[in-house]
C-alpha positions as CSV (number, residue, x, y, z in Angstrom):
1,M,-157.9,-67.9,-8.3
2,K,-155.3,-70.5,-7.3
3,I,-154.7,-73.3,-4.9
4,V,-153.1,-72.1,-1.7
5,E,-153.0,-75.3,0.3
6,E,-153.6,-79.0,0.0
7,R,-154.5,-81.5,2.6
8,E,-155.3,-85.2,2.8
9,A,-158.4,-86.0,4.8
10,W,-159.2,-89.7,5.3
11,I,-159.8,-90.9,1.7
12,H,-159.9,-87.5,0.0
13,T,-157.5,-84.8,-1.1
14,H,-158.6,-81.2,-0.4
15,F,-157.3,-78.4,-2.6
16,I,-158.0,-75.2,-0.7
17,L,-158.4,-72.1,-2.8
18,D,-157.7,-68.4,-2.2
19,S,-161.3,-67.6,-2.9
20,F,-164.3,-67.9,-0.5
21,Y,-166.7,-69.1,-3.2
22,V,-166.8,-71.0,-6.5
23,T,-169.9,-70.4,-8.6
24,P,-171.8,-73.4,-10.1
25,E,-170.7,-72.3,-13.6
26,E,-167.0,-72.4,-12.5
27,C,-167.6,-75.8,-10.9
28,R,-168.8,-77.1,-14.2
29,Q,-165.9,-75.5,-16.1
30,I,-163.5,-77.1,-13.6
31,S,-165.1,-80.5,-13.9
32,I,-165.1,-80.3,-17.7
33,G,-161.5,-79.2,-17.8
34,V,-160.1,-81.5,-15.1
35,E,-162.0,-84.8,-15.0
36,P,-161.1,-86.1,-18.5
37,Q,-157.4,-85.6,-17.6
38,L,-157.9,-87.4,-14.3
39,M,-159.2,-90.4,-16.3
40,Q,-156.1,-90.2,-18.5
41,L,-154.0,-90.3,-15.3
42,G,-155.8,-93.5,-14.2
43,L,-158.0,-91.8,-11.6
44,Q,-161.6,-93.0,-11.7
45,Y,-162.8,-90.6,-9.0
46,G,-164.3,-87.2,-9.6
47,L,-164.3,-83.8,-7.9
48,T,-166.7,-82.2,-5.4
49,Y,-166.8,-78.7,-4.1
50,N,-167.2,-77.3,-0.6
51,I,-166.3,-74.5,1.7
52,A,-163.9,-74.8,4.7
53,P,-165.9,-73.3,7.5
54,S,-162.9,-72.3,9.7
55,K,-160.8,-70.9,6.9
56,H,-163.5,-69.2,4.8
57,R,-162.0,-70.8,1.7
58,A,-163.5,-72.8,-1.1
59,I,-162.3,-76.4,-1.4
60,I,-162.0,-78.6,-4.4
61,V,-162.2,-82.2,-3.1
62,L,-160.6,-85.0,-5.1
63,E,-162.4,-88.2,-4.0
64,C,-159.2,-90.1,-3.6
65,I,-155.5,-89.7,-2.4
66,P,-153.3,-90.3,-5.5
67,F,-149.5,-90.9,-5.4
68,D,-147.5,-87.7,-4.8
69,S,-146.3,-87.5,-8.4
70,V,-149.9,-87.7,-9.7
71,K,-151.1,-85.2,-7.0
72,V,-148.6,-82.6,-8.3
73,V,-149.9,-83.1,-11.9
74,V,-153.6,-82.8,-10.7
75,K,-152.7,-79.6,-8.8
76,E,-151.1,-78.1,-11.9
77,I,-154.2,-79.1,-14.0
78,I,-156.6,-77.5,-11.6
79,N,-154.5,-74.3,-11.3
80,N,-154.4,-74.0,-15.1
81,V,-158.2,-74.2,-15.3
82,I,-158.9,-71.8,-12.4
83,K,-156.1,-69.2,-13.0
84,D,-158.5,-66.7,-14.7
85,F,-161.4,-67.1,-12.3
86,P,-162.0,-64.1,-10.0
87,V,-161.2,-64.3,-6.3
88,R,-164.2,-63.8,-4.1
89,L,-163.7,-62.7,-0.5
90,P,-166.3,-63.2,2.2
91,E,-168.5,-60.2,2.9
92,Q,-167.5,-58.2,6.0
93,R,-170.4,-57.7,8.3
94,N,-170.4,-55.2,11.0
95,V,-172.1,-56.3,14.2
96,V,-173.3,-53.7,16.7
97,T,-173.9,-54.8,20.2
98,N,-174.6,-53.2,23.6
99,I,-176.9,-50.4,22.3
100,T,-178.8,-48.4,24.9
101,V,-181.3,-45.7,24.4
102,A,-180.8,-42.7,26.7
103,N,-184.0,-40.8,25.9
104,Q,-186.8,-43.0,24.6
105,E,-189.1,-40.0,23.7
106,T,-189.1,-39.5,20.0
107,E,-189.5,-36.1,18.3
108,Q,-192.2,-35.7,15.7
109,A,-191.7,-33.2,12.9
110,D,-194.6,-31.0,11.9
111,V,-195.7,-32.4,8.5
112,N,-198.0,-29.4,7.8
113,I,-195.0,-27.0,7.3
114,Q,-194.3,-26.7,3.7
115,A,-190.9,-25.8,2.2
116,P,-190.8,-22.7,-0.1
117,V,-191.0,-23.5,-3.7
118,Q,-188.4,-21.8,-5.9
């Protein structure tokens, strides 16, 4: 897993991942690995996790917008923590529409006929 895009949104920094989903266990591992280093960088704000609905991507949200030099370091720290996590893609769902039934009579099989036993 890795960060593929970053965006600033009002008072947050969004790190958009190449995966659709981050498990709760992975969220804990990210928080444990990243938040102490954020404090060492002088950032008192934590991380939250979300999914970008239009992009089908998981997002790690930093609850502030740090200076660019600090943002580069934070991105490297997050990438180092998540590099071995598996990428999860959204499930493809086939949707069938416009079905019509030409002959609505159903055939019933004779259940009394027994197959020969070998």
